[in-house]
BALOBA-1460 file (C-alpha; in Angstrom, 3 decimals):
// residues 248
<rec num="1" residu="m" x="0.000" y="0.000" z="0.000"/>
<rec num="2" residu="r" x="1.286" y="3.468" z="-0.915"/>
<rec num="3" residu="v" x="0.829" y="5.971" z="1.915"/>
<rec num="4" residu="l" x="1.213" y="9.742" z="1.640"/>
<rec num="5" residu="l" x="2.368" y="11.365" z="4.873"/>
<rec num="6" residu="i" x="1.705" y="15.124" z="5.011"/>
<rec num="7" residu="e" x="3.760" y="16.259" z="8.005"/>
<rec num="8" residu="d" x="6.092" y="19.265" z="8.319"/>
<rec num="9" residu="d" x="8.085" y="18.080" z="11.347"/>
<rec num="10" residu="d" x="10.919" y="15.796" z="10.215"/>
<rec num="11" residu="r" x="11.416" y="14.654" z="13.805"/>
<rec num="12" residu="v" x="7.951" y="13.108" z="13.631"/>
<rec num="13" residu="a" x="7.973" y="12.112" z="9.969"/>
<rec num="14" residu="g" x="11.320" y="10.271" z="9.998"/>
<rec num="15" residu="p" x="10.555" y="7.650" z="12.672"/>
<rec num="16" residu="l" x="7.001" y="7.324" z="11.403"/>
<rec num="17" residu="m" x="8.108" y="6.553" z="7.849"/>
<rec num="18" residu="e" x="10.713" y="4.096" z="9.088"/>
<rec num="19" residu="g" x="8.145" y="2.307" z="11.231"/>
<rec num="20" residu="l" x="5.566" y="2.083" z="8.465"/>
<rec num="21" residu="r" x="8.142" y="0.746" z="6.013"/>
<rec num="22" residu="r" x="8.971" y="-2.033" z="8.471"/>
<rec num="23" residu="f" x="5.335" y="-3.074" z="8.150"/>
<rec num="24" residu="g" x="5.639" y="-3.222" z="4.359"/>
<rec num="25" residu="f" x="4.109" y="0.157" z="3.437"/>
<rec num="26" residu="t" x="5.504" y="2.427" z="0.734"/>
<rec num="27" residu="v" x="5.607" y="5.942" z="2.204"/>
<rec num="28" residu="e" x="5.905" y="9.273" z="0.416"/>
<rec num="29" residu="h" x="6.484" y="12.447" z="2.442"/>
<rec num="30" residu="a" x="5.112" y="15.939" z="1.817"/>
<rec num="31" residu="r" x="6.135" y="18.739" z="4.190"/>
<rec num="32" residu="t" x="3.392" y="21.201" z="3.221"/>
<rec num="33" residu="g" x="-0.285" y="21.066" z="2.374"/>
<rec num="34" residu="g" x="0.415" y="22.317" z="-1.130"/>
<rec num="35" residu="a" x="2.972" y="19.571" z="-1.755"/>
<rec num="36" residu="g" x="0.518" y="16.998" z="-0.452"/>
<rec num="37" residu="l" x="-2.226" y="18.220" z="-2.775"/>
<rec num="38" residu="s" x="0.202" y="18.126" z="-5.723"/>
<rec num="39" residu="a" x="1.385" y="14.566" z="-5.028"/>
<rec num="40" residu="p" x="0.072" y="11.608" z="-7.051"/>
<rec num="41" residu="e" x="-2.983" y="10.067" z="-5.428"/>
<rec num="42" residu="p" x="-1.967" y="7.401" z="-2.884"/>
<rec num="43" residu="s" x="-3.892" y="4.541" z="-1.295"/>
<rec num="44" residu="m" x="-4.007" y="6.314" z="2.076"/>
<rec num="45" residu="v" x="-3.295" y="9.834" z="3.382"/>
<rec num="46" residu="l" x="-1.890" y="10.536" z="6.848"/>
<rec num="47" residu="l" x="-2.557" y="14.240" z="7.405"/>
<rec num="48" residu="d" x="-1.142" y="16.499" z="10.100"/>
<rec num="49" residu="l" x="-3.353" y="19.488" z="10.907"/>
<rec num="50" residu="g" x="-0.549" y="21.891" z="11.865"/>
<rec num="51" residu="l" x="1.046" y="22.601" z="8.490"/>
<rec num="52" residu="p" x="3.160" y="25.702" z="7.701"/>
<rec num="53" residu="d" x="1.343" y="26.866" z="4.549"/>
<rec num="54" residu="m" x="-2.307" y="25.992" z="5.189"/>
<rec num="55" residu="d" x="-4.523" y="24.416" z="7.803"/>
<rec num="56" residu="g" x="-4.770" y="20.647" z="7.605"/>
<rec num="57" residu="l" x="-8.565" y="20.935" z="7.693"/>
<rec num="58" residu="d" x="-8.407" y="22.855" z="4.409"/>
<rec num="59" residu="v" x="-6.179" y="20.137" z="2.945"/>
<rec num="60" residu="c" x="-8.701" y="17.539" z="4.067"/>
<rec num="61" residu="r" x="-11.541" y="19.487" z="2.453"/>
<rec num="62" residu="a" x="-9.619" y="19.809" z="-0.834"/>
<rec num="63" residu="l" x="-8.652" y="16.141" z="-0.905"/>
<rec num="64" residu="r" x="-12.175" y="14.981" z="-0.200"/>
<rec num="65" residu="a" x="-13.647" y="17.285" z="-2.861"/>
<rec num="66" residu="r" x="-11.688" y="15.503" z="-5.574"/>
<rec num="67" residu="s" x="-11.124" y="11.967" z="-4.305"/>
<rec num="68" residu="p" x="-12.492" y="9.227" z="-2.009"/>
<rec num="69" residu="v" x="-8.950" y="8.406" z="-0.828"/>
<rec num="70" residu="p" x="-8.997" y="7.354" z="2.866"/>
<rec num="71" residu="i" x="-7.668" y="10.071" z="5.214"/>
<rec num="72" residu="i" x="-6.394" y="9.642" z="8.760"/>
<rec num="73" residu="m" x="-5.687" y="12.870" z="10.614"/>
<rec num="74" residu="i" x="-2.650" y="12.842" z="12.908"/>
<rec num="75" residu="t" x="-2.202" y="15.849" z="15.151"/>
<rec num="76" residu="a" x="-1.225" y="17.207" z="18.535"/>
<rec num="77" residu="r" x="-4.479" y="19.183" z="18.719"/>
<rec num="78" residu="d" x="-6.747" y="17.811" z="21.415"/>
<rec num="79" residu="d" x="-9.711" y="20.106" z="20.860"/>
<rec num="80" residu="e" x="-12.896" y="18.130" z="20.247"/>
<rec num="81" residu="v" x="-14.074" y="20.785" z="17.785"/>
<rec num="82" residu="d" x="-11.107" y="20.096" z="15.480"/>
<rec num="83" residu="r" x="-11.693" y="16.377" z="15.718"/>
<rec num="84" residu="v" x="-15.406" y="16.619" z="14.919"/>
<rec num="85" residu="l" x="-14.844" y="19.154" z="12.137"/>
<rec num="86" residu="g" x="-12.195" y="16.961" z="10.556"/>
<rec num="87" residu="l" x="-14.522" y="13.965" z="10.529"/>
<rec num="88" residu="e" x="-17.364" y="16.059" z="9.127"/>
<rec num="89" residu="l" x="-15.084" y="17.318" z="6.349"/>
<rec num="90" residu="g" x="-14.488" y="13.734" z="5.285"/>
<rec num="91" residu="a" x="-11.600" y="12.337" z="7.336"/>
<rec num="92" residu="d" x="-12.010" y="8.630" z="8.021"/>
<rec num="93" residu="d" x="-10.220" y="8.546" z="11.375"/>
<rec num="94" residu="y" x="-8.384" y="10.762" z="13.830"/>
<rec num="95" residu="l" x="-5.257" y="9.894" z="15.817"/>
<rec num="96" residu="s" x="-3.849" y="12.166" z="18.517"/>
<rec num="97" residu="k" x="-0.113" y="12.507" z="19.129"/>
<rec num="98" residu="p" x="1.737" y="10.825" z="20.672"/>
<rec num="99" residu="f" x="0.863" y="7.386" z="19.298"/>
<rec num="100" residu="g" x="2.640" y="4.150" z="18.453"/>
<rec num="101" residu="v" x="3.284" y="2.828" z="14.966"/>
<rec num="102" residu="r" x="1.376" y="-0.365" z="15.746"/>
<rec num="103" residu="e" x="-1.716" y="1.633" z="16.654"/>
<rec num="104" residu="l" x="-1.412" y="3.634" z="13.438"/>
<rec num="105" residu="v" x="-1.036" y="0.454" z="11.377"/>
<rec num="106" residu="a" x="-4.139" y="-0.993" z="13.032"/>
<rec num="107" residu="r" x="-6.056" y="2.200" z="12.192"/>
<rec num="108" residu="i" x="-4.835" y="2.085" z="8.579"/>
<rec num="109" residu="r" x="-6.017" y="-1.506" z="8.215"/>
<rec num="110" residu="a" x="-9.383" y="-0.752" z="9.804"/>
<rec num="111" residu="v" x="-9.969" y="2.279" z="7.577"/>
<rec num="112" residu="t" x="-8.892" y="0.294" z="4.515"/>
<rec num="113" residu="r" x="-11.399" y="-2.444" z="5.302"/>
<rec num="114" residu="r" x="-14.209" y="0.073" z="5.699"/>
<rec num="115" residu="a" x="-13.220" y="1.954" z="2.539"/>
<rec num="116" residu="r" x="-13.308" y="-1.025" z="0.173"/>
<rec num="117" residu="p" x="-16.091" y="-0.671" z="-2.377"/>
<rec num="118" residu="a" x="-18.894" y="-3.188" z="-2.425"/>
<rec num="119" residu="v" x="-18.706" y="-5.865" z="-5.122"/>
<rec num="120" residu="p" x="-21.777" y="-6.356" z="-7.331"/>
<rec num="121" residu="a" x="-23.568" y="-9.651" z="-6.773"/>
<rec num="122" residu="g" x="-22.109" y="-12.368" z="-8.945"/>
<rec num="123" residu="g" x="-19.293" y="-10.156" z="-10.222"/>
<rec num="124" residu="d" x="-15.572" y="-10.593" z="-9.837"/>
<rec num="125" residu="t" x="-13.213" y="-7.815" z="-8.951"/>
<rec num="126" residu="e" x="-10.124" y="-6.801" z="-10.796"/>
<rec num="127" residu="p" x="-6.854" y="-8.133" z="-9.364"/>
<rec num="128" residu="g" x="-6.329" y="-6.623" z="-5.939"/>
<rec num="129" residu="p" x="-8.353" y="-6.204" z="-2.742"/>
<rec num="130" residu="s" x="-12.092" y="-6.680" z="-2.998"/>
<rec num="131" residu="g" x="-14.996" y="-5.850" z="-0.770"/>
<rec num="132" residu="g" x="-15.430" y="-7.882" z="2.390"/>
<rec num="133" residu="s" x="-18.223" y="-9.940" z="0.769"/>
<rec num="134" residu="g" x="-16.697" y="-10.012" z="-2.716"/>
<rec num="135" residu="v" x="-14.637" y="-12.287" z="-4.871"/>
<rec num="136" residu="q" x="-11.016" y="-11.507" z="-5.703"/>
<rec num="137" residu="q" x="-9.380" y="-12.834" z="-8.848"/>
<rec num="138" residu="i" x="-5.573" y="-13.057" z="-9.027"/>
<rec num="139" residu="g" x="-4.617" y="-14.797" z="-12.245"/>
<rec num="140" residu="p" x="-6.060" y="-18.323" z="-12.033"/>
<rec num="141" residu="l" x="-6.623" y="-17.952" z="-8.271"/>
<rec num="142" residu="t" x="-10.095" y="-17.025" z="-6.972"/>
<rec num="143" residu="i" x="-10.653" y="-16.009" z="-3.350"/>
<rec num="144" residu="d" x="-14.188" y="-15.678" z="-1.971"/>
<rec num="145" residu="r" x="-13.999" y="-13.820" z="1.317"/>
<rec num="146" residu="r" x="-17.668" y="-14.299" z="2.194"/>
<rec num="147" residu="t" x="-17.641" y="-18.079" z="1.907"/>
<rec num="148" residu="r" x="-13.906" y="-18.464" z="2.694"/>
<rec num="149" residu="q" x="-13.483" y="-20.610" z="-0.396"/>
<rec num="150" residu="v" x="-10.466" y="-20.697" z="-2.695"/>
<rec num="151" residu="r" x="-10.261" y="-22.046" z="-6.236"/>
<rec num="152" residu="l" x="-7.274" y="-22.482" z="-8.507"/>
<rec num="153" residu="n" x="-8.002" y="-22.995" z="-12.204"/>
<rec num="154" residu="r" x="-11.632" y="-23.405" z="-11.035"/>
<rec num="155" residu="s" x="-10.725" y="-26.368" z="-8.829"/>
<rec num="156" residu="p" x="-11.428" y="-25.956" z="-5.084"/>
<rec num="157" residu="i" x="-8.546" y="-25.910" z="-2.625"/>
<rec num="158" residu="a" x="-9.245" y="-26.869" z="0.987"/>
<rec num="159" residu="l" x="-7.370" y="-24.547" z="3.330"/>
<rec num="160" residu="a" x="-7.141" y="-24.637" z="7.098"/>
<rec num="161" residu="p" x="-8.549" y="-21.457" z="8.726"/>
<rec num="162" residu="k" x="-5.109" y="-20.002" z="9.444"/>
<rec num="163" residu="e" x="-3.919" y="-20.804" z="5.907"/>
<rec num="164" residu="f" x="-6.902" y="-18.889" z="4.531"/>
<rec num="165" residu="d" x="-6.167" y="-15.920" z="6.807"/>
<rec num="166" residu="l" x="-2.556" y="-15.981" z="5.653"/>
<rec num="167" residu="l" x="-3.611" y="-16.015" z="2.005"/>
<rec num="168" residu="l" x="-5.972" y="-13.093" z="2.604"/>
<rec num="169" residu="c" x="-3.158" y="-11.067" z="4.135"/>
<rec num="170" residu="l" x="-0.894" y="-11.678" z="1.138"/>
<rec num="171" residu="a" x="-3.777" y="-10.998" z="-1.278"/>
<rec num="172" residu="e" x="-4.526" y="-7.565" z="0.195"/>
<rec num="173" residu="d" x="-2.044" y="-6.069" z="-2.259"/>
<rec num="174" residu="p" x="-0.807" y="-8.706" z="-4.736"/>
<rec num="175" residu="g" x="2.821" y="-8.193" z="-5.670"/>
<rec num="176" residu="a" x="3.531" y="-5.974" z="-2.649"/>
<rec num="177" residu="v" x="5.819" y="-7.251" z="0.083"/>
<rec num="178" residu="c" x="4.245" y="-8.057" z="3.461"/>
<rec num="179" residu="s" x="6.703" y="-8.034" z="6.326"/>
<rec num="180" residu="r" x="6.799" y="-11.030" z="8.647"/>
<rec num="181" residu="q" x="5.512" y="-8.934" z="11.541"/>
<rec num="182" residu="q" x="2.735" y="-7.471" z="9.406"/>
<rec num="183" residu="i" x="1.574" y="-10.984" z="8.481"/>
<rec num="184" residu="l" x="1.716" y="-12.177" z="12.086"/>
<rec num="185" residu="d" x="-0.196" y="-9.129" z="13.298"/>
<rec num="186" residu="t" x="-2.870" y="-9.609" z="10.640"/>
<rec num="187" residu="a" x="-3.283" y="-13.369" z="10.247"/>
<rec num="188" residu="w" x="-2.590" y="-14.200" z="13.897"/>
<rec num="189" residu="e" x="-3.183" y="-11.265" z="16.229"/>
<rec num="190" residu="p" x="-1.818" y="-7.776" z="16.920"/>
<rec num="191" residu="n" x="1.368" y="-7.787" z="18.973"/>
<rec num="192" residu="y" x="1.889" y="-11.512" z="18.337"/>
<rec num="193" residu="f" x="4.877" y="-12.681" z="20.341"/>
<rec num="194" residu="g" x="4.773" y="-16.428" z="19.718"/>
<rec num="195" residu="p" x="7.336" y="-18.421" z="17.707"/>
<rec num="196" residu="t" x="7.760" y="-16.960" z="14.226"/>
<rec num="197" residu="k" x="8.571" y="-20.437" z="12.900"/>
<rec num="198" residu="t" x="4.821" y="-21.054" z="12.746"/>
<rec num="199" residu="l" x="4.648" y="-18.552" z="9.870"/>
<rec num="200" residu="d" x="7.201" y="-20.529" z="7.846"/>
<rec num="201" residu="v" x="5.267" y="-23.750" z="8.467"/>
<rec num="202" residu="h" x="2.023" y="-22.199" z="7.225"/>
<rec num="203" residu="i" x="3.755" y="-20.592" z="4.225"/>
<rec num="204" residu="a" x="5.132" y="-24.011" z="3.257"/>
<rec num="205" residu="a" x="1.695" y="-25.616" z="3.624"/>
<rec num="206" residu="l" x="0.023" y="-22.890" z="1.563"/>
<rec num="207" residu="r" x="2.637" y="-23.177" z="-1.185"/>
<rec num="208" residu="r" x="2.081" y="-26.914" z="-1.283"/>
<rec num="209" residu="k" x="-1.666" y="-26.536" z="-1.649"/>
<rec num="210" residu="l" x="-1.297" y="-23.895" z="-4.357"/>
<rec num="211" residu="g" x="0.711" y="-26.455" z="-6.297"/>
<rec num="212" residu="d" x="3.612" y="-24.119" z="-7.126"/>
<rec num="213" residu="s" x="5.987" y="-22.630" z="-4.570"/>
<rec num="214" residu="s" x="6.573" y="-19.578" z="-6.769"/>
<rec num="215" residu="w" x="3.097" y="-18.268" z="-5.864"/>
<rec num="216" residu="i" x="4.601" y="-16.992" z="-2.601"/>
<rec num="217" residu="e" x="7.956" y="-15.295" z="-3.024"/>
<rec num="218" residu="n" x="10.325" y="-14.996" z="-0.074"/>
<rec num="219" residu="i" x="11.937" y="-11.549" z="0.111"/>
<rec num="220" residu="r" x="14.969" y="-12.340" z="2.211"/>
<rec num="221" residu="g" x="15.149" y="-10.416" z="5.461"/>
<rec num="222" residu="i" x="11.818" y="-8.672" z="4.874"/>
<rec num="223" residu="g" x="8.846" y="-10.969" z="4.307"/>
<rec num="224" residu="f" x="6.730" y="-12.486" z="1.547"/>
<rec num="225" residu="r" x="4.620" y="-11.466" z="-1.407"/>
<rec num="226" residu="l" x="1.927" y="-13.160" z="-3.478"/>
<rec num="227" residu="v" x="2.685" y="-13.308" z="-7.203"/>
<rec num="228" residu="p" x="0.994" y="-15.464" z="-9.879"/>
<rec num="229" residu="p" x="3.701" y="-17.818" z="-11.156"/>
<rec num="230" residu="a" x="4.874" y="-17.158" z="-14.696"/>
<rec num="231" residu="d" x="3.665" y="-19.847" z="-17.069"/>
<rec num="232" residu="r" x="6.589" y="-21.053" z="-19.130"/>
<rec num="233" residu="d" x="4.443" y="-22.298" z="-21.995"/>
<rec num="234" residu="g" x="1.951" y="-19.423" z="-22.005"/>
<rec num="235" residu="a" x="-0.844" y="-21.687" z="-20.761"/>
<rec num="236" residu="v" x="-2.380" y="-22.248" z="-17.352"/>
<rec num="237" residu="s" x="-1.006" y="-25.358" z="-15.731"/>
<rec num="238" residu="p" x="-3.518" y="-27.743" z="-14.156"/>
<rec num="239" residu="t" x="-3.556" y="-28.114" z="-10.398"/>
<rec num="240" residu="p" x="-2.915" y="-31.641" z="-9.118"/>
<rec num="241" residu="t" x="-6.004" y="-32.889" z="-7.292"/>
<rec num="242" residu="e" x="-3.961" y="-34.085" z="-4.375"/>
<rec num="243" residu="q" x="-2.890" y="-30.496" z="-3.649"/>
<rec num="244" residu="g" x="-6.336" y="-29.719" z="-2.247"/>
<rec num="245" residu="g" x="-5.953" y="-31.884" z="0.818"/>
<rec num="246" residu="g" x="-8.047" y="-31.287" z="3.902"/>
<rec num="247" residu="p" x="-7.257" y="-28.821" z="6.702"/>
<rec num="248" residu="w" x="-4.652" y="-29.727" z="9.254"/>
């Protein structure tokens, strides 16, 4: 996910960008409201209210007038009026300084879930995240979030609950890298402190059931990403029936 941080204080922006990147986000930084409004549209905006050139509320109003991009306000202001006005102008959430990166990441994920467009009944989405009740198509892979069913080349694959949650995490942004901690926080629970080896075991099981280990690419020292394997012959390879074994 590409995040635009509009924050004039480098002492705040630097650690925040570093923390978000550890969770697998791509972060762009604008130090003024004008620079933020001129930046290419991101997937999420983190907006400070105390900007040097214009009030963050005016930036929020301008962004919302032209785009449905999710906006989370981050500010040291603790006045309820500012908070209410920001939400009425179209901000999706409001986070008061100081805050932790984990809390911000949880807010980003929650806002992203709420912001996903609904999927028409019976229709597939384009590759990428779909609505909570929709169907996501990634190459020959079909993921139905509502029924928690997965098909590969139209053949069903039986996944254990945690394997399905892991696949959903990787499918949030196909091709983007998910850090190990990001996956654990999402597919297991926030602030997961158990053995990280369990992630490798589930990755191996999911690769096996997808029938091709190249579906899930290991980015050494960072995490994993979901990528449809390149077909050497230009045709979709069949999935062995034994790959759809029962949950374990």
